[in-house]
KEBA-885521 format. One record per residue (C-alpha): residue in one letter; x, y, z. Coordinates in steps of 0.2 Angstrom, whole numbers, plus 2048, in hexadecimal, padded with zeros to 3 digits. Example, Ala and Ser with C-alpha at 12.3 -4.5 7.8 and 13.67 -1.06 7.14 Angstrom:
BEGIN
A83E7EA827S8447FB824
***
This chain:
BEGIN
M766934955H758940957R74E944947R73C949945W732946935I72394E92FL719947920G70994E91BS6FD959911M6F596A912I6E596390BG6D795F917V6C496191BA6BE96A92BA6B695F938A6A395E939C6A496294BA6B2966957S6B0955960K6B494B951P6C4949947A6C4951936P6C2944928T6D094191CI6CD943909K6D5934900F6DA93B8EFT6DA92E8E0A6DC92E8CEC6E793D8CEV6EE9418BCA6FE94C8BBP6FA9598AEE70B9598A6Q71994C8A1G72B94C89CL73395B8A4V73F95B8B2W74A9688BBT75495D8C7T7629698CCF76797B8CCH7669828BAG75E9728B5S76C9678B1N77E9618B6D78696D8A9R77C97C8B1M7749808A0G76698A8A7W75B988898N749981896A74897E884V736977884E72C98588AS71E98987DT713994887L71D9A188ET7219AB87EP7279BD87FT7169C287AT70D9B8888V71A9BE896G7189D0890S7059D0891P6FA9D789FA6F49C68A2F7059C08A9G7089C18BBL7079B88CCA6FB9A98CBW6FC9A18DCS70699F8ECS70898F8F6P705990909P714997912F72298C916D723986928T72A993935V73798F942T738996954L74999995CS74C9A296CG7399A796CK73A9B095BV7319A994CY73A9A893BS7329A592AG739996920R74299C911A748994902Y75A99A8FEG75B98B8F1S75298B8E1P74397F8DFL74496F8D5Y7379688CAA7319578C3D7229528B8G7199428BCM72093F8CEP7189308D7I7139358E9E7149278F6A70F930906G6FF93890EA6EF93B906Y6F793B8F5A70092A8F6G6FE9208E6Q6FB92F8DBT7069398CFF70994C8CFD7149598C7V71F95E8D5L72A96C8DBF7379698E9A73D9768F5A747976905T748984912T75298C91FS74698592CG74D973927V73D96E91FV73C96690DY72C967903A72495F8F4V71796B8ECN70A9688DFA70F9738D0F6FE9738C7D6EC9718CAT6EA95E8C9P6DA9548C5C6D69488D2A6C793F8DAP6BD9458E4Q6C49568E0K6D395E8D8V6E39618E1A6E89748E0A6F897A8DAG70397F8E9T6FD9708F4V70A9688FEL70B9568FAW718951907K72495A913A73295491DS73A95D92CI74C95792BA756963936T75596F945P75C98093FA76798B949I76A99E947V7799A293CH77E9B4940G7889B592FL7789B1925D7709C191FG76E9CA930G76C9BA93BL7609AD934P75C99B939L76598F92DG75F97D929V76197C916L76A98A90CS76D9828FBT76497A8ECP7619678EEV76395B8E0L75794E8DAD75C93D8D4L74D9378CAA7549258C6A7559228D9H74692C8DER7529368EAL7539488EFY76494D8F7V76495B903A77296390EA76C96B91FM77497192FD76C96993DA76C96E950G760960955N76D957960G775967967A78496F95EP77F97294CV78796693FW78596592CR77D955925V77894F914Y767946912A75F93B905L74C93C905D7419318FAA73A93E8EER7299358EES726936900G73394090AA739931913L74B930918V75592390EA75E916918G76F91A91DY76D92D91DP77093A923V78393B920T78B94692EL799951928N7A6953935A7B9952937S7BA93F939A7B093C928I7B894A91EE7CB94D923P7D193B920V7CB93B90DN7D194D909T7DB94C8F9N7E395D8FCG7E695C90FP7EB95E91CC7DD96A921S7D296B930W7BF96A92EE7B7979938P7AD971946D7A1980948A79497D93BT78D98E93CQ79D995934F79A98B924S78F991916Q78898390BR78098E8FES7859858EEA77997A8E6L77C9678E8A78295E8D9L78094B8D4A78C9418C9P78493B8B9A7839298C0G77C92F8D0D78A9278DAR7929378E1L78A9468E9Y7949568E9V7929638F8T79C9738F9F7A097E908A7A699090BG7A899A91BY79F9A9921N7AA9B9923D7B99B091BT7BD9A592BV7BE993925A7C5989916G7BA985907W7B6972905M7B09678F7I7A89578FDA7A49478F3I79793B8FBD7959298F5T7829298F4A7809168F4A78B914904A78592490CR79792A911V7A393790DA7AE9308FFA7BA93E8FCS7BD950900F7C895F8FAS7CD96E905V7CF97D8FAG7DC984907R7E8979910S7F4985918S7F298E929P7EB99992FL7DA99492BG7D29A3933Q7D39AC922A7CA9AA911N7CF99A90AG7C69978F9G7B39948FFM7A898D8F2W7979968F4G79099A8E3A77E9968E3G77F98B8D3G78B97F8DBP7979738D1A79496F8BFI79895D8B9T79C9568A8D7949468A1A7A593E8A5G7A49438B7V7B09518B7V7AB95E8C5F7AE9718C3T7AB97F8CFT7B29908D3T7BA9968E4G7BA9A58EEN7C99B08F3G7D79A98FDP7E39B2909S7EA9C1900G7FC9BC904Y7FB9AB8FCG7FC9B08EAP80D9B98EAA8149AC8F6G80F99E8EAV8079938F8P8059818F1N7F49798F1T7EA9888F5W7DD98C8E8G7D399C8ECD7CC9A68DES7CD9988D1L7C498C8C6L7C797A8CBA7C496A8C3W7C49598CBS7C19478C7S7B293E8CFG7BE9398DEL7C394B8E0A7D594A8D9L7D995B8D2T7DA95A8BFG7DA96C8B9T7DB97E8C0Y7DA9908BAS7DD9A08C4P7DA9B18BCW7E99BC8B8N7E59C88C7F7E09BC8D4C7EC9C48E0L7E29D48DFS7D29CB8E0D7D89C18EFA7DC9D28F8N7CC9DB8F2D7BF9CC8F4A7BB9CE8E2D7BC9BB8DEV7B39AF8D2G7AC9A48E0G79B9AB8E0N7989A78CES7959958CAT79B98C8BBQ7929888ABL79797A89FL79297F88DP78C972880D79A96B875L79D977867S7A796C85CS79C96F84DT7A198184CG7B397D848T7BA986857S7CA97F85ET7C3980870P7B297886FR7AF972881L7AD98288BV7AA98789DA7A49988A2F7A29A28B2G7A29B48B9S7AA9BD8C7K7A69CB8D4Q7B09D78C9G7A39D58BBN7AE9CB8B0V7A89BB8A7Y7B59AE8A3V7B59A0896L7C2992895E7C498188CR7C097689AD7CA967895T7DB970894L7DA97C8A3S7EB9858A4G7F09858B6S7FC97B8C0L7F596D8CBT8009728DAV8009858DBR7F89948D4Q80399E8C8S80D9AD8CEC8049BD8CFS8069CE8D8A7FB9DA8E2T8029E88D7E7FD9E18C6T7F99EE8B9W7EE9EE8AAQ7FA9E689ES7FA9D68A8A7E89D28A2A7EF9CC892T7F89BE89BD7E79B68A1T7E69A489BS7D39A4898L7CC9A7887L7CD9B9884P7C39C4878P7CD9D186DA7D79DF875G7CD9ED87CP7C69F588BP7C79F489AY7D99EF89AC7E09FF894D7EEA0B899P7E6A188A4T7F0A2689CN7ECA2088AA7DBA18887A7E1A12876D7EEA0787DC7E59F7882V7E89E4884A7DD9D5884G7D69CE894P7C69C689BL7B69CD896N7AF9DA8A2V79C9DA8A1F7969E38B0G7A19F28B4P7AA9FD8B7Y7B99F28B8S7C49F58C7D7D29EC8D1S7D29FA8DEP7D19F48F1G7C09F48F8T7B69F88E8N7AF9E68E5E7AB9E18F6D7999DD8FCN78D9E98F4S7999EE8E6A79B9DD8DFK7949DC8CEM7909C98CBR78B9BA8D5S7829AF8C9T7839A18BCP7819A48A9A77299D89FF77699588EF76B99787ET76C99386CG76299F861A75A99C850S7699A2847G77499584FA77D9A285AN78199C86BV77F9A9879L7809AA88CY7759B5896V77D9BC8A6A7759C68B4G77F9D28BFS77F9E48C5T7899F18BCK78E9FE8C8A78FA118C9A7A1A178CCN7A7A078D4G79AA0A8E2P78BA008E9T77EA088DES7789FD8CFI775A048BEA7709FB8ADP7749F08A6S7709E18B2L76D9D48A4V7799D2896R7799C6887L78B9BF883R78F9B7872V7999A8872N7A59AB863T7AC99B85BP7B799F84DA7BC990843G7CD989847A7CF996855P7CB997868A7BA99D86DY7B79AD876L7A99B887DT7A29C9878V7949D487ED7869D1872A7779DB87AA7729E288AS7629E7893A7609F9897D74E9F789EA7529F18B0V75E9F38BEL7619E48C9I7699E68DAN76F9D48DFP7689C88D2G7689B58D2S76C9AB8C2P7629AD8B2V75899F8ABV75299E899S742997892S73E994880Q736989873A74698286CS74F991864A73F99C863G7399AA86FP7469A987EV7409B188EV74E9B489BW7489B38ADV7519BB8BCV74D9BD8CED7559CC8D6E7579CC8E9N7539DF8E8A75F9E28F6Q7719E68F8R77C9D78FDT77E9DD90FQ76C9E2912S7659D7920L7579CB91BA7539C892DA74B9D9930G7399DC92EN73B9E8920A7459DD915P7419E1903H7379D58F8P7409CD8E9V73B9D08D7L7389C58C9Y73D9CB8B8G73A9C48A6F7449CB898D7429C8885G7529BE881T7529C586FT74F9D7871M7559D8884H7469E2888L73D9E0899L72D9D6897Y7279D48A9K72C9DA8BAS7229D38C9G7199DF8D5A7229E68E4T71B9D98F0D7169CB8E4L7259C18EAD7279BE8FDV7389C0905G7439B1903G7559AE901K7639B48F5Y7699AF8E4V75A9A48E0E7559A08CEP74399C8C8V73E98C8C0V73398C8B0A72797E8ACH71897D8A0G71498F89FV7179938B2V72699B8BAF7299958CCV73399E8D9A7369988EBT7369A68F9D72E9A2909R7229988FFI7209928EDQ71A9A08E1A71499D8CFF7139AA8C1G7099A78B1A6FC9AE8A5H6EB9AE8AD
***
C-alpha cells in the first residue's frame, strides 16, 4: 500500500557555505512551561462540555484591554498541488491540546512540550509547540512544528465549499493513555479516493501498527446493525465533518458520515481500536432509493458519549415522504442513542420532523451535549442532553428515557399546525411564543424553545443561508449555582439570509424540585452579528469571570471558500456575565480556514486553526 510519511521540524540553521549541508541543532533540556491541562477532543471532553474552568489569566478585564490581540502565527500549513493548481492546507477541524507531551521524533526527541495538534485538508497532521519553551542551546519558539505526518493524498471534492481538496475534514481525537492521535482522512494515493482511519503515535507522528483502517463495503455492510444498506463507493460523495469520538475505555472509536447534496445515507461506524478493524456500523437510512437525503450525521461536534459508553448524536433530514409513510428503521431528523456496539437504545424525533424533512430544517448540523448530573437540584430529570436545530430551536431531553420507538419515528404530517407543538416529547418550557394562533396572538401552546428566530416551518425559509444554528452548546455553572448553556447562531431578518442580533444567547437550565427541567432565555448579546458561527467555548476560573469565545466564518453557508476573495473569519470574546462584547479580531488577523471551527483556550492564550495555528493573548 502506498503511503508517504514526513517527520520533521521547521527549526534549522543556514549553512555556512552553499557547498556544505546545514548543521542540525540538537535541542536538549527542554522544559514545558505548563502542566496538567488537556483538551483531547472537540469541546474538550466526551460529554462535549465546552468549558475550560481553570483559566485564571483571561478575565473579562484582560480580554477587553487594548493589550489583548493576535500574539503569533505559526508557519502556514503545507499546500497541495492538484491539476497544476496550488491549494492551501486548511483546518476544518478544531485544534487539540495537551500539556507536557513527550516528543520522540526529529530534533526534539526526548524532550517535553505543551503541544497543539491539527489536521488539514492537505492530508497533513501537525504537532505544534504552544508556548515559548526554554531549551538548550536556545528556546524553541511558540508555533514551531515539532513533527508532521503526511497521511493521505487529497482529491478535489466539488461539494466542499466551492471545490476544495479534501484530506482531513473533521476534528481528530487524542488518547493520552495510549499516546495515540486518531484521524479520519480521504486518501486518493492509490487511485480512486477512499476513506481511511489512522492512528498516529502522538509523540512522533509514526503510524501505529495495523493502521490505517480502510472503510469500504466489505468492512462496513456485514456489521450494519440497521441494514441492509449499501455503502457508497464514491468517497467524494461523503462528508466526514463530525469530530471523532473515543469511548471512555479507549476501545471503540466512532466515526460518522453524511452526504454532499443529500445523495447518500448517513453512517455511524465503530472501530475496534486494538484490533484495527470495523466492529459495527449503523446506517441511518435503510430503504431505497438512496439517492436522497438519508439522515447524514455532519454536526461539527460529533457524537457525545456517557461514562457508561452510551453514544448520542443527531441526524440530518430524511426523504420528505418517509415520515407520513412511517418507513421503519429510517432515522432522519432525530436524536439517536446507541450501546457501544451500536445497538439502538433510544430515539427522539421532533414533533414537526415531516416539515423539517421537507424543508431541510433538521437537527443534524447541531451536535449533542451531555449536561452534568443535576440530581442535587431535586429535578425529576437530572440527566439531560441538549442540542439545537437549523430552525433556531434548542432542545433538552432526559437522556436515559428517550421517548421514541426503536423501530419507527412517530406519525407526523407535512401539514402540521402550531397546536401540534404541544405534542413534542422534549422537555418544554411554559406555553408562549412562537407556537401561537396566527389570528390570535394570545392563544399559544408549549413547544421547543425557539432561540434564534423568527420561527417558521414554511418551505425554503430555513435552507442553506437561512439556517439559524449549526453549533454545539457550551455549559457553565455560575457563582450563584445557576446552570446555563451558551448557544451561538444567527437570528434572521424576516426569514431571509440576512443575520441580525442576537447571535449569542445564554439559556438558563431550570430545574424545579420534583418536576422536569426546561430551558428559558436568560440573556442575549446585542453587540455583535455573526453570520455562520461555530460552537462557543467558555473559559473561566471556576465560576468566576466567564468569557465566551466564538469563531465566526464571516460568510454565508453557500459562499465559496475556494475563491481568492474568500472572507477572513473573526474571533469574538464575550463577557459571559454581562453578554457584552469584549474582543473582536481584526479584519485580516485570522487567515482563511474552514467552517464551524472552535478555539481552544489554554494558560492565557486562545488558539485558532485556520491555514496555520494562530494565537491570541495579552502582550
